[in-house]
Kinemage of the C-alpha trace (Angstrom):
@kinemage 1
@onewidth
@group {chain A} dominant
@subgroup {mainchain}
@vectorlist {calphas} color= white
{ca met a 1} P 107.314 289.096 -158.231
{ca ser a 2} L 109.532 292.216 -158.286
{ca asp a 3} L 109.350 294.973 -155.665
{ca gly a 4} L 107.664 297.247 -158.188
{ca gln a 5} L 105.067 294.646 -159.095
{ca ala a 6} L 104.412 293.963 -155.411
{ca ala a 7} L 103.870 297.659 -154.754
{ca thr a 8} L 101.499 297.979 -157.696
{ca ser a 9} L 99.549 294.909 -156.614
{ca arg a 10} L 99.341 296.222 -153.065
{ca arg a 11} L 98.094 299.627 -154.146
{ca ala a 12} L 95.450 298.088 -156.382
{ca ala a 13} L 94.156 295.905 -153.595
{ca leu a 14} L 94.082 298.801 -151.158
{ca lys a 15} L 92.017 300.866 -153.564
{ca phe a 16} L 89.551 297.971 -153.694
{ca leu a 17} L 88.896 298.438 -149.957
{ca gly a 18} L 86.378 301.130 -150.814
{ca ala a 19} L 84.144 298.598 -152.548
{ca gly a 20} L 83.224 296.498 -149.536
{ca gly a 21} L 83.528 295.597 -145.876
{ca gly a 22} L 86.162 293.847 -143.804
{ca ala a 23} L 85.831 290.425 -145.413
{ca val a 24} L 86.104 291.906 -148.905
{ca ala a 25} L 89.110 293.914 -147.783
{ca ala a 26} L 90.828 290.842 -146.401
{ca gly a 27} L 90.206 288.868 -149.588
{ca ala a 28} L 91.448 291.611 -151.850
{ca leu a 29} L 94.587 292.199 -149.851
{ca leu a 30} L 95.376 288.522 -149.524
{ca ser a 31} L 95.132 288.276 -153.306
{ca ala a 32} L 97.673 291.053 -153.512
{ca cys a 33} L 99.912 289.217 -151.070
{ca asn a 34} L 99.902 286.256 -153.448
{ca gly a 35} L 100.845 288.474 -156.365
{ca val a 36} L 97.415 288.656 -158.001
{ca gln a 37} L 96.656 292.032 -159.549
{ca gly a 38} L 93.514 293.558 -158.067
{ca asn a 39} L 91.336 296.139 -159.797
{ca ser a 40} L 89.305 298.980 -158.412
{ca ala a 41} L 85.757 299.617 -159.513
{ca ser a 42} L 87.104 301.952 -162.202
{ca gly a 43} L 89.573 299.354 -163.447
{ca gly a 44} L 92.677 301.369 -162.504
{ca ala a 45} L 95.399 300.778 -159.916
{ca gly a 46} L 95.509 302.959 -156.848
{ca ser a 47} L 98.193 305.568 -156.255
{ca phe a 48} L 99.283 305.744 -152.626
{ca pro a 49} L 102.200 307.755 -151.227
{ca ser a 50} L 105.123 306.100 -149.498
{ca thr a 51} L 104.789 305.954 -145.712
{ca pro a 52} L 107.113 305.734 -142.722
{ca pro a 53} L 107.573 302.240 -141.242
{ca trp a 54} L 104.639 302.685 -138.892
{ca arg a 55} L 104.875 300.664 -135.689
{ca phe a 56} L 101.694 299.110 -134.323
{ca thr a 57} L 101.250 297.414 -130.945
{ca phe a 58} L 98.717 294.746 -129.978
{ca ile a 59} L 97.910 294.480 -126.266
{ca asn a 60} L 96.462 291.140 -125.234
{ca his a 61} L 95.137 289.557 -122.050
{ca val a 62} L 96.531 286.031 -122.591
{ca thr a 63} L 99.529 286.491 -124.877
{ca thr a 64} L 100.542 282.823 -124.958
{ca asn a 65} L 97.054 281.334 -125.393
{ca ser a 66} L 96.723 279.061 -128.427
{ca phe a 67} L 93.539 280.798 -129.544
{ca phe a 68} L 95.507 283.863 -130.610
{ca val a 69} L 97.935 282.047 -132.922
{ca pro a 70} L 95.789 282.894 -135.984
{ca thr a 71} L 95.353 286.470 -134.689
{ca lys a 72} L 99.117 286.892 -134.608
{ca asn a 73} L 99.328 285.318 -138.073
{ca gly a 74} L 96.782 287.849 -139.306
{ca met a 75} L 98.541 290.913 -137.913
{ca ser a 76} L 101.890 289.745 -139.287
{ca asp a 77} L 100.447 289.008 -142.728
{ca ala a 78} L 98.798 292.431 -142.932
{ca ala a 79} L 101.975 294.210 -141.857
{ca lys a 80} L 104.080 292.319 -144.375
{ca leu a 81} L 101.572 293.090 -147.105
{ca leu a 82} L 101.738 296.786 -146.294
{ca gly a 83} L 105.513 296.901 -145.970
{ca leu a 84} L 105.385 297.607 -142.223
{ca pro a 85} L 107.383 296.135 -139.333
{ca asp a 86} L 105.819 293.169 -137.570
{ca pro a 87} L 103.510 294.579 -134.856
{ca gln a 88} L 104.507 294.123 -131.244
{ca trp a 89} L 102.495 291.540 -129.298
{ca thr a 90} L 102.423 292.317 -125.589
{ca gly a 91} L 100.211 292.468 -122.492
{ca ser a 92} L 99.634 289.727 -119.897
{ca thr a 93} L 99.895 285.949 -119.948
{ca glu a 94} L 97.123 285.458 -117.391
{ca gly a 95} L 94.567 288.227 -117.776
{ca asn a 96} L 96.285 290.670 -115.412
{ca val a 97} L 94.675 294.041 -116.155
{ca ser a 98} L 97.480 296.024 -114.485
{ca glu a 99} L 100.039 294.383 -116.752
{ca met a 100} L 97.916 295.243 -119.768
{ca ala a 101} L 97.538 298.862 -118.618
{ca asn a 102} L 101.303 299.105 -118.137
{ca ala a 103} L 101.852 297.757 -121.649
{ca phe a 104} L 99.368 300.358 -122.921
{ca ser a 105} L 101.316 303.161 -121.211
{ca thr a 106} L 104.624 301.823 -122.513
{ca ala a 107} L 103.285 301.862 -126.063
{ca ile a 108} L 102.041 305.447 -125.661
{ca asn a 109} L 105.316 306.624 -124.147
{ca gly a 110} L 107.163 304.898 -126.962
{ca asn a 111} L 105.162 306.929 -129.490
{ca val a 112} L 103.945 303.928 -131.454
{ca asp a 113} L 101.774 304.674 -134.468
{ca gly a 114} L 98.712 302.652 -133.510
{ca ile a 115} L 97.435 300.468 -130.679
{ca ala a 116} L 95.031 297.535 -130.832
{ca ile a 117} L 93.813 296.313 -127.452
{ca ala a 118} L 91.433 293.680 -126.136
{ca leu a 119} L 89.238 295.727 -123.785
{ca thr a 120} L 88.681 292.967 -121.247
{ca asp a 121} L 88.150 295.488 -118.431
{ca ser a 122} L 85.652 298.347 -118.474
{ca asn a 123} L 87.664 300.880 -116.459
{ca ala a 124} L 91.428 300.327 -116.653
{ca phe a 125} L 91.921 301.450 -120.243
{ca ile a 126} L 89.818 304.624 -120.376
{ca glu a 127} L 92.534 307.089 -119.376
{ca pro a 128} L 95.302 305.426 -121.427
{ca ala a 129} L 93.054 305.553 -124.504
{ca lys a 130} L 92.417 309.251 -123.930
{ca arg a 131} L 96.160 309.894 -123.657
{ca ala a 132} L 96.875 307.904 -126.810
{ca leu a 133} L 94.271 309.734 -128.844
{ca ala a 134} L 95.495 313.102 -127.522
{ca lys a 135} L 98.941 312.211 -128.885
{ca gly a 136} L 97.506 311.283 -132.279
{ca ile a 137} L 97.785 307.524 -131.737
{ca pro a 138} L 94.747 305.610 -133.053
{ca val a 139} L 93.295 302.993 -130.701
{ca ile a 140} L 91.228 300.047 -131.915
{ca ala a 141} L 89.520 297.405 -129.764
{ca tyr a 142} L 89.781 293.806 -130.939
{ca asn a 143} L 88.406 290.532 -129.542
{ca ala a 144} L 86.682 292.374 -126.677
{ca thr a 145} L 85.195 295.832 -126.239
{ca ala a 146} L 83.778 297.731 -123.285
{ca pro a 147} L 81.074 300.324 -122.642
{ca gly a 148} L 82.247 303.831 -121.789
{ca asn a 149} L 85.624 303.397 -123.464
{ca tyr a 150} L 87.088 305.267 -126.428
{ca pro a 151} L 88.355 302.979 -129.181
{ca leu a 152} L 87.877 304.225 -132.725
{ca thr a 153} L 86.116 300.960 -133.500
{ca tyr a 154} L 85.785 297.303 -132.525
{ca val a 155} L 86.911 294.293 -134.559
{ca gly a 156} L 85.552 291.052 -133.151
{ca gln a 157} L 82.534 288.926 -132.492
{ca asp a 158} L 79.228 290.221 -131.129
{ca leu a 159} L 79.855 288.350 -127.909
{ca tyr a 160} L 76.447 288.546 -126.239
{ca gln a 161} L 74.647 287.615 -129.455
{ca ser a 162} L 76.938 284.645 -129.976
{ca gly a 163} L 76.159 283.435 -126.463
{ca phe a 164} L 72.451 283.924 -127.014
{ca leu a 165} L 72.546 281.858 -130.203
{ca met a 166} L 74.577 279.219 -128.410
{ca gly a 167} L 71.944 279.086 -125.667
{ca gln a 168} L 69.241 278.568 -128.267
{ca arg a 169} L 71.330 275.759 -129.783
{ca ile a 170} L 71.720 274.103 -126.360
{ca ala a 171} L 67.959 274.294 -125.818
{ca arg a 172} L 67.437 272.061 -128.864
{ca asp a 173} L 69.083 269.212 -126.930
{ca ile a 174} L 68.483 269.970 -123.249
{ca thr a 175} L 65.264 271.282 -121.707
{ca ser a 176} L 65.730 270.394 -118.045
{ca gly a 177} L 68.418 269.542 -115.507
{ca ser a 178} L 71.797 271.184 -115.101
{ca ile a 179} L 74.617 272.083 -117.464
{ca leu a 180} L 78.197 273.114 -116.714
{ca val a 181} L 79.636 276.152 -118.487
{ca gly a 182} L 83.354 276.833 -118.220
{ca ile a 183} L 84.536 280.448 -118.292
{ca ser a 184} L 88.197 281.459 -118.173
{ca gln a 185} L 87.756 284.953 -116.740
{ca pro a 186} L 84.392 285.551 -115.026
{ca gly a 187} L 83.455 289.198 -115.491
{ca gly a 188} L 85.886 289.675 -118.363
{ca asn a 189} L 84.463 291.564 -121.320
{ca asn a 190} L 85.818 288.906 -123.689
{ca val a 191} L 83.797 286.016 -122.209
{ca gln a 192} L 81.186 287.176 -119.674
{ca pro a 193} L 78.803 288.530 -122.363
{ca arg a 194} L 78.692 285.055 -123.894
{ca leu a 195} L 77.742 283.455 -120.593
{ca asp a 196} L 75.104 286.147 -120.099
{ca gly a 197} L 73.735 285.422 -123.568
{ca ile a 198} L 73.545 281.683 -122.899
{ca thr a 199} L 71.735 282.247 -119.605
{ca asp a 200} L 69.233 284.684 -121.105
{ca ala a 201} L 68.487 282.430 -124.064
{ca leu a 202} L 67.876 279.412 -121.851
{ca lys a 203} L 65.542 281.416 -119.598
{ca gln a 204} L 63.413 281.948 -122.678
{ca ala a 205} L 63.814 278.683 -124.574
{ca ala a 206} L 64.448 276.152 -121.795
{ca pro a 207} L 63.679 277.646 -118.360
{ca gly a 208} L 64.051 274.226 -116.754
{ca val a 209} L 67.815 274.230 -117.398
{ca gln a 210} L 70.098 275.289 -114.547
{ca val a 211} L 73.375 276.905 -115.634
{ca leu a 212} L 76.338 276.184 -113.357
{ca ser a 213} L 79.281 278.404 -114.327
{ca ile a 214} L 82.784 277.081 -113.690
{ca asn a 215} L 85.765 279.412 -113.261
{ca thr a 216} L 88.468 277.616 -115.257
{ca gly a 217} L 91.088 280.377 -114.951
{ca ala a 218} L 93.029 282.305 -117.568
{ca glu a 219} L 95.986 279.913 -117.667
{ca gln a 220} L 95.277 277.419 -120.426
{ca ala a 221} L 97.287 274.614 -118.815
{ca asn a 222} L 94.993 274.515 -115.763
{ca glu a 223} L 91.640 274.514 -117.510
{ca leu a 224} L 91.381 270.738 -117.923
{ca asn a 225} L 91.807 270.245 -114.170
{ca ala a 226} L 89.077 272.789 -113.464
{ca ile a 227} L 86.634 271.249 -115.936
{ca thr a 228} L 87.365 267.729 -114.665
{ca ala a 229} L 86.861 268.717 -111.042
{ca ala a 230} L 83.584 270.427 -111.906
{ca tyr a 231} L 82.290 267.351 -113.706
{ca asp a 232} L 83.342 265.064 -110.846
{ca gly a 233} L 81.182 267.193 -108.573
{ca his a 234} L 78.212 267.179 -110.972
{ca thr a 235} L 78.194 263.856 -112.807
{ca asp a 236} L 74.466 264.245 -113.342
{ca ala a 237} L 75.025 267.269 -115.628
{ca lys a 238} L 73.326 266.809 -118.975
{ca gly a 239} L 75.755 269.011 -120.852
{ca ile a 240} L 79.257 270.472 -120.577
{ca tyr a 241} L 79.916 273.728 -122.385
{ca ala a 242} L 82.389 276.608 -122.372
{ca val a 243} L 82.682 280.197 -123.550
{ca asp a 244} L 86.426 280.293 -124.300
{ca ala a 245} L 88.864 278.328 -126.417
{ca gly a 246} L 90.925 276.624 -123.723
{ca ser a 247} L 87.946 275.479 -121.677
{ca thr a 248} L 86.268 274.119 -124.800
{ca ala a 249} L 89.356 272.095 -125.751
{ca ser a 250} L 89.466 270.795 -122.177
{ca ile a 251} L 85.896 269.533 -122.509
{ca ala a 252} L 86.903 267.532 -125.572
{ca gln a 253} L 89.793 266.045 -123.612
{ca leu a 254} L 87.562 265.229 -120.634
{ca ile a 255} L 85.013 263.433 -122.796
{ca ala a 256} L 87.777 261.388 -124.428
{ca asn a 257} L 89.502 260.621 -121.112
{ca arg a 258} L 86.311 259.526 -119.342
{ca gly a 259} L 84.540 257.841 -122.243
{ca leu a 260} L 81.612 260.245 -122.036
{ca gln a 261} L 80.786 260.425 -125.730
{ca gly a 262} L 77.052 259.964 -126.214
{ca lys a 263} L 76.422 260.384 -122.476
{ca val a 264} L 76.544 264.185 -122.302
{ca his a 265} L 76.015 266.992 -124.753
{ca ala a 266} L 78.921 269.366 -125.278
{ca gly a 267} L 79.935 272.473 -127.181
{ca gly a 268} L 81.866 275.694 -126.990
{ca tyr a 269} L 84.077 278.107 -128.853
{ca asp a 270} L 86.945 278.275 -131.289
{ca thr a 271} L 89.010 275.869 -133.307
{ca leu a 272} L 91.836 274.440 -131.235
{ca ser a 273} L 92.930 271.021 -132.448
{ca asp a 274} L 91.411 269.030 -129.554
{ca thr a 275} L 88.116 270.824 -130.072
{ca leu a 276} L 88.018 270.078 -133.790
{ca lys a 277} L 88.843 266.423 -133.132
{ca gly a 278} L 86.015 266.301 -130.607
{ca val a 279} L 83.553 267.737 -133.105
{ca gln a 280} L 84.766 265.415 -135.853
{ca ser a 281} L 84.365 262.326 -133.665
{ca gly a 282} L 80.898 263.364 -132.505
{ca ala a 283} L 82.008 263.785 -128.896
{ca met a 284} L 81.059 267.455 -129.128
{ca asp a 285} L 77.912 268.754 -130.775
{ca phe a 286} L 79.497 271.968 -132.056
{ca thr a 287} L 82.053 274.677 -131.631
{ca ile a 288} L 81.755 278.322 -132.709
{ca asp a 289} L 84.305 279.913 -135.034
{ca gln a 290} L 84.769 283.681 -134.584
{ca ser a 291} L 87.480 284.269 -137.245
{ca ala a 292} L 90.438 284.935 -134.982
{ca tyr a 293} L 92.646 285.633 -138.022
{ca leu a 294} L 90.603 288.689 -139.002
{ca gln a 295} L 90.931 290.046 -135.459
{ca gly a 296} L 94.630 290.520 -136.180
{ca phe a 297} L 94.553 291.256 -139.898
{ca leu a 298} L 91.865 293.949 -139.983
{ca pro a 299} L 93.085 296.181 -137.131
{ca val a 300} L 96.422 296.561 -138.934
{ca leu a 301} L 94.630 297.519 -142.153
{ca tyr a 302} L 92.335 299.932 -140.366
{ca met a 303} L 95.135 301.689 -138.482
{ca tyr a 304} L 97.169 301.917 -141.695
{ca leu a 305} L 94.323 303.503 -143.662
{ca phe a 306} L 93.413 305.816 -140.791
{ca arg a 307} L 96.948 307.199 -140.730
{ca leu a 308} L 97.344 307.162 -144.509
{ca ser a 309} L 94.186 309.245 -144.966
{ca gly a 310} L 94.875 311.632 -142.101
{ca thr a 311} L 91.791 310.232 -140.274
{ca leu a 312} L 89.478 310.582 -143.308
{ca val a 313} L 89.057 306.798 -143.628
{ca ser a 314} L 87.424 306.036 -140.300
{ca pro a 315} L 87.603 302.344 -139.330
{ca pro a 316} L 84.205 300.600 -139.366
{ca val a 317} L 82.817 298.450 -136.599
{ca thr a 318} L 83.447 294.914 -137.831
{ca asp a 319} L 81.677 291.823 -136.527
{ca thr a 320} L 84.026 288.958 -137.393
{ca gly a 321} L 81.108 286.588 -137.349
{ca leu a 322} L 79.795 283.359 -135.950
{ca thr a 323} L 79.956 279.968 -137.609
{ca phe a 324} L 78.623 276.859 -135.920
{ca val a 325} L 81.153 274.139 -136.725
{ca thr a 326} L 79.529 270.699 -136.509
{ca lys a 327} L 80.333 267.211 -137.676
{ca ala a 328} L 78.726 268.147 -141.002
{ca asn a 329} L 81.172 270.962 -141.817
{ca val a 330} L 84.240 270.344 -139.651
{ca gly a 331} L 86.104 268.405 -142.367
{ca pro a 332} L 87.863 271.355 -144.049
{ca tyr a 333} L 88.961 272.765 -140.697
{ca val a 334} L 90.748 269.520 -139.881
{ca ser a 335} L 92.160 268.667 -143.299
{ca ala a 336} L 93.403 272.165 -144.123
{ca asn a 337} L 95.344 272.636 -140.858
{ca ser a 338} L 95.562 276.223 -142.073
{ca lys a 339} L 97.252 279.186 -140.451
{ca phe a 340} L 93.901 280.966 -140.775
{ca glu a 341} L 92.654 278.750 -137.935
{ca gly a 342} L 95.939 278.380 -136.057
{ca gly a 343} L 97.346 275.446 -138.037
{ca thr a 344} L 100.826 275.042 -139.459
{ca lys a 345} L 100.093 275.251 -143.198
{ca ala a 346} L 100.220 278.454 -145.217
{ca asp a 347} L 99.059 276.795 -148.424
{ca leu a 348} L 96.115 277.906 -150.531
{ca val a 349} L 93.025 276.185 -149.107
{ca pro a 350} L 90.964 274.670 -151.951
{ca met a 351} L 87.461 276.015 -152.453
{ca pro a 352} L 84.578 273.551 -152.026
{ca ala a 353} L 82.517 272.565 -155.052
{ca ser a 354} L 79.593 274.609 -153.714
{ca ile a 355} L 79.048 277.246 -151.057
{ca pro a 356} L 76.277 276.732 -148.467
{ca leu a 357} L 73.450 279.234 -148.727
{ca pro a 358} L 73.910 281.904 -146.048
{ca ala a 359} L 71.082 283.366 -144.017
{ca ala a 360} L 68.928 285.741 -146.024
{ca thr a 361} L 69.588 289.425 -145.456
{ca ser a 362} L 67.130 291.309 -143.301
{ca ser a 363} L 65.553 294.670 -144.037
{ca thr a 364} L 67.790 297.670 -143.525
{ca arg a 365} L 64.819 299.889 -142.685
């Protein structure tokens, strides 16, 4: 495809953004990235002006964590599609809020053109966000948001709701006794709401279940040791669960290492390879997919359109969703090994012969 054709395809896909939400936007723009001409509702191509090479920065709490591989893929794909430099990926490797705040200030002082940040703390990022906005730098929260802060929008999962639904799912299997729940950063806005949701759901659906939270730490390499030690101290636990990617993968490893399959229930979050293998084998009942790719892809699109329109196209709050991945539907995750879920393949993923019926829409009134 020539440069001119690529530009035309890109403009057409961007115009299509007005027809739907984040998922529609991602699909349309990915089609453009593959050289497929998109059409607006009126059938014509869009006409966008040329832009400077806007520089965007993503600030993260665990920059080397495997969970964020698809997020980084998403932000890079969006930038390439829009003809922008690859966004900077910075922050902390171990959830250090001061390091994240320093990275925030560095981005502001460097006059970047947009900042996406995981608001894992409720206080540290308020003043930096105010300074960024005062300088005309849009700020978007992704993966985690916080009350009393000032992002233009949030792109990520409804964390408390996902935990609540997970708690209801646990209650189908366990109605009494204790369960272990690993959490990488207790109190962190990216994981604590999930634990709160699980606890609240079980109080309603299975009040006889005792939740024992386990601090597994933000460093992925140490989470298996923490989960193993917790289980050794509570071998009577009826279930082992987690609210973050690394802890969930560690549970899968623990069950395999100790031969616990069929002896305990298990589940958690995200689609790391050990987790998917655990679900596929039946060692784990489920894991929850939150579309990490979109948490990188959509903030780039939103910041681009916000600047392109001079703030007229305000970025929408975008829930990247919740999919329970079980033995019944894990197959495509494993076989595709796609970059959309952190795998190594960038190939087109084949569509299934049929699409499962989604939940019926509720009233908007």
